[in-house]
N, C-alpha and C positions, 0 to 999 in steps of 0.2 A: 315174333306172337303175339298177338292181342286176346291182353284179359276179358273180357267180356265185363260189363253191369252186376248176370249172374249171377258168376263165382266171388265175387270182392267184396257181399253182401254177408249176415248173415240166415238161415234161414229161420223162416216166419213164419208161426205154429197160428193166420188168418185168425189172434182172436179166440184159441183153443185153450183155455189152462190146466196147470197139470192135476196136475191128480193130488197135484200133495197139497200145491196153493189151495184148493178144495177147500178136505179134506184141517186144511188148519185156515182158513177163514171163518167153516161151520164152529172150530170148536172156539177158537174168539168168540163169532159171537151168539156161539150155549151158551159162556160165559157169562158174557155179554145182560146178555137175555135171561139170566140164574140172577143179578145185584140189581134189573133195571127195570123185569119186564114183570109183564099184569102178578101182582097178586090174588093169592081164591080170596072171595069173598072169604065169612063167617057169616054164625046168625046162621037164621031160619031158612037163606038161596043160597048155601052152600053148599060143596061139593065135599061135604065131612071129609071121610080115609077112604075115598077112593079117589077124591082129586086129591089132595096130596102123593096116592102114590102115584097118579099118572101124572103129574106136575112133569119134573124130569126126561118123555118120553116125550108130555107136551111143550118145551122145552126144549127138544129134539130136534124134533119137526116142524116147530119154527126159522130154530138157527140154520135150518139148512132150506128151506124155501123160500127165506131174506141169501143163504147166499149163491139160490141159484138167482133172482135175478138180482141184486150188485155187484161189485165188483173190486174188492179193495183192495185189492194193485199187495197186497201182502208177500205178495213173490216179489216184487220190485223190479226193475226194470220199463223199457217200458210197450204196449199194446196196439200189432203191425194196423195201421189203418188207421191211427186217432191224432 
């Protein structure tokens, strides 16, 4: 019986990250942005109470955008084709 290489190798997901690793990266980047992200303006040009209320939403949106554009490889392992 001859075993071909397609049977002996692990399946490749062709660069597609799992939903778990995507969520982990978004959460990680969100926490990093809370600490190191841009601070709201104060004084005349500040957003006031509205800016304070929407700061967490903006942080989450920025974290999601960053997670879509880069791969932190928090899930571990090798990606196929890299």
